[in-house]
C-alpha positions in Angstrom: 0.0 0.0 0.0 1.3 3.4 -0.9 1.5 6.4 1.4 -1.5 8.7 1.3 0.7 11.6 0.5 2.6 9.9 -2.3 2.8 11.2 -5.8 3.9 10.0 -9.2 6.9 11.8 -10.5 7.0 12.2 -14.3 10.4 13.4 -15.6 9.7 14.5 -19.2 11.0 17.5 -21.1 8.5 17.5 -24.0 5.4 19.6 -23.1 3.2 17.6 -25.5 4.2 14.3 -23.9 3.5 15.8 -20.5 0.0 16.9 -21.6 -0.7 13.4 -23.1 0.5 11.7 -20.0 -1.6 13.9 -17.7 -4.7 13.3 -19.8 -4.1 9.5 -19.9 -3.7 9.4 -16.1 -7.0 11.4 -15.7 -8.8 9.2 -18.2 -7.5 6.1 -16.3 -9.0 7.4 -13.1 -5.7 7.7 -11.3 -6.2 10.0 -8.3 -2.6 10.0 -7.0 -1.2 13.5 -7.8 1.3 13.8 -10.7 4.4 15.9 -10.2 6.3 16.9 -13.3 10.0 17.7 -13.7 11.1 19.1 -17.1 14.8 18.1 -16.9 17.2 16.0 -15.0 18.3 18.7 -12.7 14.8 19.6 -11.7 14.1 15.9 -11.0 17.1 15.6 -8.7 16.3 18.8 -6.9 12.7 17.6 -6.3 13.9 14.1 -5.2 16.6 15.6 -2.9 13.8 17.4 -1.0 11.7 14.3 -0.9 14.6 12.2 0.4 15.9 14.8 2.9 14.7 13.3 6.1 11.2 12.9 4.7 11.0 9.3 3.4 7.2 9.5 3.4 7.4 12.3 0.8 9.1 10.0 -1.7 7.2 9.4 -4.9 5.3 6.1 -5.2 6.8 5.6 -8.7 8.9 7.6 -11.1 8.4 7.7 -14.9 11.7 8.8 -16.4 12.5 9.8 -19.9 16.1 9.1 -21.0 16.7 12.0 -23.4 16.6 15.0 -21.1 18.3 18.4 -21.1 20.9 19.2 -18.4 21.2 15.8 -16.7 20.2 12.7 -18.8 17.7 10.1 -17.6 20.6 7.7 -17.2 22.3 10.2 -14.8 19.1 10.7 -12.9 18.5 6.9 -12.6 22.1 6.3 -11.4 21.7 9.1 -8.8 18.3 7.7 -7.6 19.7 4.2 -7.2 22.6 5.7 -5.2 20.4 7.3 -2.6 19.5 5.0 0.3 16.0 6.6 0.8 15.1 6.5 -2.9 16.8 3.3 -4.3 13.6 1.2 -3.6 11.3 3.6 -5.5 10.3 1.9 -8.7 11.7 3.7 -11.7 9.9 3.1 -15.0 11.8 4.3 -18.1 9.3 5.8 -20.5 11.2 6.7 -23.6 11.0 6.8 -27.4 14.3 4.9 -27.7 14.1 1.3 -28.9 17.9 1.0 -29.0 19.2 -2.1 -27.3 22.2 -0.2 -25.8 19.8 2.2 -24.0 17.6 -0.7 -22.8 20.7 -2.6 -21.4 22.2 0.5 -19.8 18.9 1.4 -18.1 18.5 -2.1 -16.6 22.2 -2.1 -15.6 21.7 1.1 -13.7 18.7 -0.3 -11.8 15.6 0.5 -13.8 12.6 -1.5 -12.8 10.8 -1.4 -16.2 11.5 -0.1 -19.7 8.6 1.1 -21.8 8.6 2.7 -25.2 6.2 5.6 -25.6 3.3 4.5 -27.8 2.4 6.7 -30.8 -1.4 6.5 -30.3 -3.2 8.0 -27.4 -5.4 4.9 -26.9 -2.2 2.8 -26.5 -0.8 5.4 -24.0 -4.0 5.1 -22.0 -3.8 1.3 -21.9 -0.1 1.6 -20.8 -1.1 4.1 -18.0 -3.9 1.8 -16.9 -1.4 -1.1 -16.7 1.2 1.0 -14.8 -1.6 2.0 -12.4 -2.8 -1.5 -11.9 0.5 -3.1 -11.4 2.9 -0.6 -9.9 0.4 1.2 -7.7 -2.0 -1.7 -7.1 -0.6 -5.2 -7.2 3.1 -4.4 -6.6 4.2 -4.6 -2.9 6.3 -1.5 -2.4 9.3 -1.6 0.0 9.4 0.9 2.8 11.9 3.7 2.4 15.3 3.1 4.1 
């Protein structure tokens, strides 16, 4: 069961993708608040605040794009997995990259899942519904360190 104050952190630089994701989460009936970060530095700054002696403020799940300005998704992922309070937070890579090298690197750095952004909004809605059902419903989340 997730904390009542938990959020979903979406790290995505493309405003159109952010809008599509927000719409899909609303249509899927997800009531957990979304928090957006538009680049890797903003994501780390937000997560530093969540991790700073406030483990209950950690996001329930993080959706992370790989191709970000400032600090790449790989760098953010590596940073997250190096933080004792955050390393157990599920990180779902949500990217347009189908490159095998990106997939392997993401898993090597500790990603919990790797999803390719669908082109159609109906497919994105189905993906969000499945993320909600599995990661925020069925999955047993570990307590922060």
